[in-house]
Backbone as CSV, one residue per row, in Angstrom:
resi,resn,N_x,N_y,N_z,CA_x,CA_y,CA_z,C_x,C_y,C_z
1,UNK,2.157,-4.911,17.936,1.649,-4.255,16.743,2.645,-4.442,15.610
2,UNK,2.162,-4.851,14.468,3.034,-5.086,13.324,3.193,-3.820,12.494
3,UNK,4.124,-3.891,11.572,4.419,-2.760,10.695,4.429,-3.242,9.258
4,UNK,4.451,-2.285,8.345,4.518,-2.602,6.929,5.953,-2.493,6.451
5,UNK,6.364,-3.473,5.653,7.701,-3.499,5.065,7.557,-3.653,3.560
6,UNK,8.353,-2.887,2.820,8.372,-3.032,1.367,9.568,-3.894,1.014
7,UNK,9.294,-5.071,0.460,10.333,-6.025,0.102,10.442,-6.108,-1.413
8,UNK,11.656,-5.924,-1.914,11.899,-6.007,-3.346,12.451,-7.390,-3.673
9,UNK,11.852,-8.025,-4.669,12.218,-9.378,-5.064,12.773,-9.341,-6.481
10,UNK,13.918,-9.999,-6.678,14.528,-10.105,-8.005,14.416,-11.547,-8.478
11,UNK,14.006,-11.704,-9.735,13.914,-13.039,-10.322,13.830,-12.921,-11.843
12,UNK,13.926,-14.062,-12.531,13.776,-14.090,-13.977,12.333,-14.428,-14.298
13,UNK,11.690,-13.516,-15.018,10.277,-13.658,-15.348,10.145,-14.054,-16.815
14,UNK,9.248,-14.991,-17.085,8.975,-15.382,-18.465,7.973,-14.397,-19.039
15,UNK,8.377,-13.708,-20.088,7.524,-12.708,-20.723,6.527,-13.385,-21.665
16,UNK,5.587,-12.608,-22.191,4.546,-13.153,-23.070,5.114,-13.779,-24.337
17,UNK,6.256,-13.253,-24.810,6.870,-13.809,-26.023,7.775,-15.006,-25.720
18,UNK,7.832,-15.432,-24.441,8.626,-16.590,-24.047,10.038,-16.264,-23.600
19,UNK,10.451,-15.023,-23.761,11.799,-14.624,-23.360,11.884,-14.459,-21.849
20,UNK,13.069,-14.716,-21.303,13.306,-14.520,-19.877,13.874,-13.125,-19.662
21,UNK,13.338,-12.439,-18.640,13.799,-11.085,-18.337,13.988,-10.973,-16.838
22,UNK,15.095,-10.372,-16.404,15.323,-10.146,-14.982,14.487,-8.952,-14.548
23,UNK,13.698,-9.152,-13.488,12.829,-8.089,-12.996,13.008,-7.925,-11.491
24,UNK,12.710,-6.734,-11.017,12.654,-6.424,-9.586,11.258,-5.912,-9.291
25,UNK,10.565,-6.584,-8.380,9.201,-6.199,-8.058,9.057,-5.979,-6.558
26,UNK,8.465,-4.841,-6.154,8.238,-4.597,-4.725,6.894,-5.155,-4.265
27,UNK,6.894,-5.675,-3.038,5.691,-6.195,-2.399,5.599,-5.583,-1.008
28,UNK,4.390,-5.383,-0.524,4.175,-4.831,0.809,3.789,-5.981,1.738
29,UNK,4.544,-6.116,2.835,4.365,-7.229,3.757,4.061,-6.689,5.154
30,UNK,3.064,-7.252,5.797,2.717,-6.927,7.188,3.511,-7.883,8.072
31,UNK,4.480,-7.352,8.831,5.347,-8.203,9.650,5.771,-7.473,10.916
32,UNK,6.372,-8.229,11.834,6.834,-7.660,13.092,8.278,-7.176,13.034
33,UNK,9.068,-7.703,12.078,10.481,-7.346,11.988,10.970,-7.530,10.554
34,UNK,12.193,-7.068,10.301,12.808,-7.255,8.986,12.960,-8.743,8.682
35,UNK,13.347,-9.513,9.684,13.551,-10.952,9.508,12.245,-11.646,9.136
36,UNK,11.167,-11.312,9.838,9.875,-11.913,9.518,9.393,-11.460,8.145
37,UNK,9.659,-10.222,7.785,9.255,-9.714,6.469,9.940,-10.515,5.360
38,UNK,11.229,-10.778,5.517,11.952,-11.569,4.511,11.394,-12.987,4.448
39,UNK,11.195,-13.605,5.603,10.675,-14.975,5.662,9.300,-15.071,5.017
40,UNK,8.419,-14.145,5.357,7.050,-14.176,4.825,7.022,-13.881,3.329
41,UNK,7.922,-13.005,2.866,8.002,-12.715,1.427,8.361,-13.989,0.673
42,UNK,9.348,-14.712,1.172,9.769,-15.963,0.524,8.625,-16.973,0.549
43,UNK,7.945,-17.102,1.688,6.827,-18.040,1.796,5.691,-17.694,0.833
44,UNK,5.304,-16.425,0.809,4.176,-15.997,-0.037,4.487,-16.146,-1.523
45,UNK,5.682,-15.736,-1.930,5.993,-15.714,-3.361,6.441,-17.058,-3.911
46,UNK,6.808,-17.990,-3.046,7.208,-19.311,-3.539,6.038,-20.016,-4.230
47,UNK,4.808,-19.600,-3.931,3.622,-20.163,-4.586,3.431,-19.604,-6.000
48,UNK,3.986,-18.416,-6.262,3.727,-17.725,-7.525,4.927,-17.677,-8.456
49,UNK,6.122,-17.749,-7.912,7.328,-17.629,-8.723,8.009,-18.985,-8.783
50,UNK,8.205,-19.469,-10.015,8.931,-20.735,-10.166,10.390,-20.390,-10.439
51,UNK,11.264,-21.163,-9.894,12.685,-20.903,-10.087,13.269,-20.139,-8.912
52,UNK,14.463,-19.645,-9.136,15.204,-18.968,-8.077,14.821,-17.494,-8.027
53,UNK,14.621,-16.991,-6.800,14.391,-15.565,-6.600,15.046,-15.159,-5.293
54,UNK,15.300,-13.867,-5.146,15.913,-13.378,-3.919,15.233,-12.100,-3.458
55,UNK,15.195,-11.926,-2.157,14.713,-10.681,-1.570,15.924,-9.760,-1.535
56,UNK,15.944,-8.771,-2.418,17.135,-7.937,-2.578,17.128,-6.686,-1.707
57,UNK,15.953,-6.281,-1.223,15.876,-5.071,-0.415,14.655,-5.141,0.492
58,UNK,14.824,-4.648,1.703,13.710,-4.542,2.642,13.815,-3.181,3.316
59,UNK,12.698,-2.450,3.302,12.674,-1.166,4.007,11.305,-0.981,4.639
60,UNK,11.284,-0.201,5.720,10.011,0.081,6.372,9.175,0.980,5.473
61,UNK,7.905,0.678,5.408,6.964,1.499,4.654,6.118,2.252,5.670
62,UNK,6.113,3.530,5.605,5.460,4.367,6.628,4.029,4.730,6.229
63,UNK,3.223,3.725,5.965,1.822,3.977,5.646,1.005,3.960,6.935
64,UNK,0.232,5.003,7.137,-0.617,5.094,8.319,-1.833,4.191,8.155
65,UNK,-2.333,4.106,6.930,-3.529,3.309,6.684,-3.528,2.811,5.249
66,UNK,-4.166,1.653,5.034,-4.344,1.081,3.709,-5.827,1.054,3.388
67,UNK,-6.164,1.480,2.182,-7.536,1.386,1.701,-7.527,0.412,0.540
68,UNK,-7.976,-0.818,0.821,-7.971,-1.852,-0.194,-9.356,-2.010,-0.793
69,UNK,-9.399,-2.672,-1.940,-10.655,-2.853,-2.650,-10.813,-4.303,-3.069
70,UNK,-12.053,-4.756,-3.163,-12.338,-6.100,-3.661,-12.649,-6.074,-5.155
71,UNK,-12.668,-4.903,-5.752,-12.953,-4.730,-7.175,-11.781,-5.276,-8.005
72,UNK,-12.081,-6.142,-8.980,-11.024,-6.727,-9.823,-10.294,-5.685,-10.665
73,UNK,-10.976,-4.601,-11.017,-10.346,-3.550,-11.832,-9.326,-2.743,-11.030
74,UNK,-9.444,-2.759,-9.719,-8.531,-2.004,-8.855,-7.265,-2.837,-8.644
75,UNK,-6.378,-2.798,-9.629,-5.190,-3.647,-9.589,-3.883,-2.872,-9.394
76,UNK,-3.980,-1.599,-9.051,-2.785,-0.776,-8.816,-2.854,-0.180,-7.419
77,UNK,-1.689,0.235,-6.941,-1.602,0.847,-5.615,-1.068,2.268,-5.757
78,UNK,-1.712,3.201,-5.066,-1.347,4.612,-5.131,-0.949,5.098,-3.743
79,UNK,0.146,5.841,-3.687,0.574,6.448,-2.428,-0.038,7.835,-2.358
80,UNK,-0.823,8.053,-1.323,-1.466,9.349,-1.118,-0.810,10.031,0.073
81,UNK,-0.438,11.269,-0.106,0.043,12.073,1.014,-1.046,13.089,1.310
82,UNK,-1.428,13.133,2.583,-2.443,14.096,2.987,-1.887,14.965,4.104
83,UNK,-2.417,16.166,4.187,-2.118,17.058,5.308,-3.369,17.157,6.152
84,UNK,-3.224,16.822,7.419,-4.338,16.955,8.354,-4.227,18.341,8.968
85,UNK,-5.310,19.077,8.899,-5.310,20.463,9.359,-5.948,20.524,10.745
86,UNK,-5.176,20.998,11.709,-5.690,21.180,13.068,-5.452,22.624,13.487
87,UNK,-6.152,23.040,14.495,-6.028,24.400,15.008,-5.401,24.345,16.393
88,UNK,-4.286,25.060,16.576,-3.641,25.153,17.881,-4.466,26.106,18.734
89,UNK,-5.036,25.573,19.821,-5.940,26.375,20.653,-5.245,27.534,21.341
90,UNK,-3.993,27.366,21.708,-3.276,28.428,22.424,-2.898,29.584,21.506
91,UNK,-2.309,29.274,20.356,-1.837,30.336,19.473,-2.879,30.728,18.420
92,UNK,-3.848,29.838,18.167,-4.869,30.133,17.167,-4.394,29.913,15.739
93,UNK,-3.227,29.288,15.568,-2.675,29.053,14.227,-3.021,27.650,13.739
94,UNK,-3.079,27.523,12.402,-3.296,26.217,11.786,-2.019,25.401,11.875
95,UNK,-2.198,24.115,12.144,-1.068,23.203,12.172,-1.369,22.095,11.175
96,UNK,-0.373,21.728,10.374,-0.553,20.672,9.383,0.362,19.506,9.698
97,UNK,-0.208,18.305,9.691,0.547,17.081,9.921,0.396,16.221,8.672
98,UNK,1.531,15.806,8.089,1.500,14.982,6.882,1.446,13.506,7.225
99,UNK,0.680,12.767,6.451,0.583,11.323,6.602,0.546,10.672,5.230
100,UNK,1.075,9.445,5.156,1.060,8.682,3.910,0.063,7.536,4.034
101,UNK,-0.736,7.339,2.989,-1.719,6.274,2.950,-1.542,5.521,1.637
102,UNK,-1.969,4.277,1.595,-1.902,3.483,0.373,-3.324,3.156,-0.057
103,UNK,-3.614,3.422,-1.326,-4.964,3.238,-1.859,-4.902,2.285,-3.044
104,UNK,-5.714,1.244,-3.018,-5.816,0.321,-4.143,-6.933,0.812,-5.053
105,UNK,-6.599,1.031,-6.329,-7.583,1.579,-7.258,-7.227,1.207,-8.694
106,UNK,-8.155,1.499,-9.604,-7.949,1.209,-11.021,-7.113,2.285,-11.710
107,UNK,-7.338,3.545,-11.335,-6.595,4.657,-11.927,-6.565,5.830,-10.946
108,UNK,-6.002,6.942,-11.376,-5.825,8.091,-10.492,-7.166,8.655,-10.000
109,UNK,-8.131,8.809,-10.891,-9.448,9.325,-10.486,-10.129,8.401,-9.486
110,UNK,-10.010,7.102,-9.743,-10.587,6.110,-8.841,-9.890,6.167,-7.481
111,UNK,-8.592,6.412,-7.466,-7.838,6.505,-6.209,-8.330,7.685,-5.367
112,UNK,-8.605,8.819,-6.013,-9.116,9.989,-5.281,-10.494,9.664,-4.693
113,UNK,-11.351,9.008,-5.480,-12.682,8.637,-4.993,-12.593,7.694,-3.799
114,UNK,-11.733,6.698,-3.914,-11.598,5.703,-2.842,-10.970,6.314,-1.586
115,UNK,-10.040,7.243,-1.775,-9.425,7.918,-0.634,-10.464,8.767,0.092
116,UNK,-11.230,9.539,-0.670,-12.283,10.353,-0.062,-13.325,9.484,0.633
117,UNK,-13.684,8.356,0.023,-14.663,7.445,0.632,-14.100,6.845,1.921
118,UNK,-12.827,6.528,1.929,-12.207,5.950,3.108,-12.091,6.921,4.265
119,UNK,-11.930,8.208,3.954,-11.796,9.234,4.986,-13.113,9.944,5.288
120,UNK,-14.189,9.509,4.640,-15.486,10.164,4.761,-16.000,10.245,6.201
121,UNK,-15.848,9.192,6.977,-16.396,9.166,8.323,-15.534,9.847,9.376
122,UNK,-14.391,10.371,8.982,-13.516,10.997,9.976,-13.958,12.432,10.240
123,UNK,-13.592,12.929,11.394,-13.952,14.291,11.783,-12.856,15.297,11.442
124,UNK,-11.752,14.833,10.852,-10.626,15.721,10.598,-10.740,16.410,9.246
125,UNK,-10.187,17.615,9.182,-10.059,18.313,7.906,-8.744,17.866,7.301
126,UNK,-8.768,17.522,6.021,-7.541,17.078,5.366,-7.482,17.655,3.958
127,UNK,-6.275,17.623,3.427,-6.046,18.090,2.066,-5.113,17.085,1.404
128,UNK,-5.444,16.618,0.206,-4.577,15.700,-0.523,-3.446,16.532,-1.130
129,UNK,-2.209,16.260,-0.692,-1.074,17.035,-1.203,-0.389,16.348,-2.371
130,UNK,-0.467,15.010,-2.435,0.055,14.305,-3.608,-0.576,12.923,-3.695
131,UNK,-0.620,12.427,-4.912,-1.166,11.105,-5.182,-0.414,10.556,-6.382
132,UNK,0.284,9.441,-6.186,1.095,8.881,-7.264,1.022,7.360,-7.245
133,UNK,1.067,6.769,-8.423,1.053,5.314,-8.528,2.382,4.761,-8.030
134,UNK,2.323,3.654,-7.306,3.520,2.988,-6.807,3.781,1.743,-7.653
135,UNK,4.990,1.219,-7.603,5.267,-0.029,-8.322,4.877,-1.285,-7.533
136,UNK,4.246,-1.128,-6.363,3.898,-2.273,-5.511,3.010,-3.244,-6.290
137,UNK,3.411,-4.510,-6.291,2.690,-5.538,-7.039,1.527,-6.134,-6.245
138,UNK,1.730,-6.328,-4.925,0.692,-6.938,-4.109,0.963,-6.631,-2.640
139,UNK,-0.065,-6.831,-1.814,0.022,-6.600,-0.377,-0.306,-7.921,0.316
140,UNK,0.557,-8.314,1.255,0.343,-9.539,2.011,0.152,-9.191,3.482
141,UNK,-1.039,-9.493,3.995,-1.363,-9.227,5.395,-0.802,-10.324,6.279
142,UNK,-0.680,-10.008,7.557,-0.217,-10.994,8.516,-1.236,-12.121,8.582
143,UNK,-0.799,-13.372,8.681,-1.754,-14.488,8.677,-2.697,-14.514,9.885
144,UNK,-2.338,-13.816,10.950,-3.205,-13.803,12.130,-4.326,-12.785,12.020
145,UNK,-4.405,-12.088,10.904,-5.480,-11.116,10.701,-4.934,-9.770,10.292
146,UNK,-5.813,-8.926,9.802,-5.432,-7.585,9.359,-5.096,-6.725,10.563
147,UNK,-4.194,-5.783,10.366,-3.812,-4.867,11.433,-4.825,-3.744,11.541
148,UNK,-4.688,-2.938,12.564,-5.613,-1.822,12.788,-5.505,-0.779,11.692
149,UNK,-4.379,-0.717,10.999,-4.183,0.294,9.964,-4.613,-0.162,8.595
150,UNK,-5.488,-1.104,8.507,-5.918,-1.639,7.226,-7.426,-1.524,7.113
151,UNK,-7.904,-0.936,6.035,-9.337,-0.775,5.868,-9.787,-1.179,4.488
152,UNK,-11.001,-1.625,4.396,-11.608,-1.952,3.104,-12.502,-0.790,2.699
153,UNK,-12.431,-0.439,1.435,-13.290,0.621,0.924,-14.422,-0.052,0.172
154,UNK,-15.618,0.246,0.572,-16.780,-0.334,-0.093,-16.930,0.251,-1.480
155,UNK,-17.466,-0.545,-2.375,-17.667,-0.108,-3.757,-18.805,0.921,-3.799
156,UNK,-18.643,1.913,-4.640,-19.692,2.914,-4.797,-20.426,2.681,-6.091
157,UNK,-21.691,3.049,-6.137,-22.528,2.827,-7.325,-22.522,4.043,-8.241
158,UNK,-21.580,4.956,-8.050,-21.529,6.153,-8.886,-20.923,5.822,-10.238
159,UNK,-21.545,6.206,-11.285,-21.031,5.994,-12.638,-21.212,7.252,-13.445
C-alpha cells in the first residue's frame, strides 16, 4: 500500500512580465517511500519545469482520502479536517476521531459541496471542523493506478 508525500520543489520561474523569480511549490505524490517520492517528483516535473530545480523537502501527508474533480474550474486543493462521531457501546459516550481529507475545488463553498458529496454514501456521522486552502499545486498518482484512498467526485447540476 502506498502513501502520500508532500514534496516541495524550488526553482526559478519565469513570471508574466518576463522576470525570473525563485519559487517553492508543494506537490502531492503517491509513492511507497521517501526515495520513490523524490524520484517520481523529479520525473513528473521535468516535463513542466525547464532549467534546474531541486526537491527541497519531503514529508508524509496524512490524508485519509482524496476527492478529486474533473472540472477545469476546480484548480485548488483544500485540506478538510472532519470529526467522525461514534458512540461507545459500553460507556454510552460519544467518541470523536479526527481525519484529514484533501478536496479539489474551485473555492471554499465548492469544497464544502464536494466534501459532502464525497461523504454522502457513508453511514458515519461527521462534522467538518476546519477547511482551508493548501498551497499544493498538483497531485501525481502512482503510475500503476490510483490507491484505495483516492476518489472522484461527480459533478453536480446544482446552480
